[in-house]
N, C-alpha and C positions, 0 to 999 in steps of 0.2 A: 585535814592531815597532809605536808608537803613529801613528794617521794624522792628519793636521794638514788642518784647512779652509781653504780658500783663497777669497777672494769677489774675482769678477771683477767689476770698476767701471767703467762708461762715464762716463767723466769729463767734466764742463761747464767750461768756463773752459779757457785756457790754463795756467792755473796746478798744475790735478790737484789741486787740497785738495778737491775735493767731487765727486759724481757719484751713480749708481745702481748698485746691485748689480744685474748681468744675471745671474750664475750664482755656486753655491757649486761648489767642486770638493776633493775627499779627496785628497791625496797624501801619501807616505812621508813619513817623517821626512827621507831623503834629497835632497827637492825634487821637484819636476815632472816630470822627464824629459821635455825639450823643447818643454812647454808655452809658448807665447808670449801677450801680451797683444798686442792692435793699437794704432796709435797712438794713440790717443785714450783707452787703457782700462790698466790699471793691475792686478795682482792686490795684497790686501792679507790679511793673518794673520787669521781669525775663528775660530778652533778655541775660544777659550772666549768664545762669543756665540751666540746663536739667529737668525744672521743668514738671511734669505731672499730670492730673486730680489724685484726690487720696493723693498727697503730702501732708504735713503737713507745714504750716506756724506759726511760733512765733518770736515776735518782732523783725521783718524785716528778718529774717532768713529760708530759705526752708529746710524742711527733707524732707527724701525719705520714701513713705508709708511703703516699708518693712522693716524699721529699722528708727524711727521717731527719734533716737539718733545719725543718721548719716547725716551731711550735702548734700544737694544735689551736684551734679558733676557741678564744675564751668567752664564754656567754654570761655577759654581766647579771647580777644580780637585781632583783625589782627596786629595792634601795639602791643601789649604785646606779641603775639610770635613772632615778630618780633624782638625785646627786647631780649628775650630769647635768639633765634638762635644767634643774634650779640655775646649775652654773652658767648654762646659756644662756636662759632668759634675762640674768644679771645682765652679761656682757651685751644682750641685745639694748635693755633697758638705758642702759649706760650710752649706746651709740644712737639711741635715738634721741636722748636728750641732748648729747653734743650736737647732733643735727640741727636740733628746735634751737638751741642756742646761735648756732651757725646764721639760721635763717633769719631769725629774730635781730643780730646786729645787722645783718643784710639789707633788712628792709626800713632800718632807720637813719 
């Protein structure tokens, strides 16, 4: 069973569109099992981001505490990593085929 990461955000303002990450919790795919956020807090999924306490959250996007204008690093899923590697493999195969064609044409 995969674990999900949830950021507990202390909201700033009444509209709850921004705040500061005060904790990061790992939960099962089934959910929180009784964890509740306070009145001015909310939980937001951060499974795919390297979020840490102190980071900033604005309108669904996490930013680093060190540089609030810089988004937090995205962590690709296994499927996304496999797709990227397959695309790189295809590019390498095409480059090798092109080099082989060049070598053959030069040797004639």
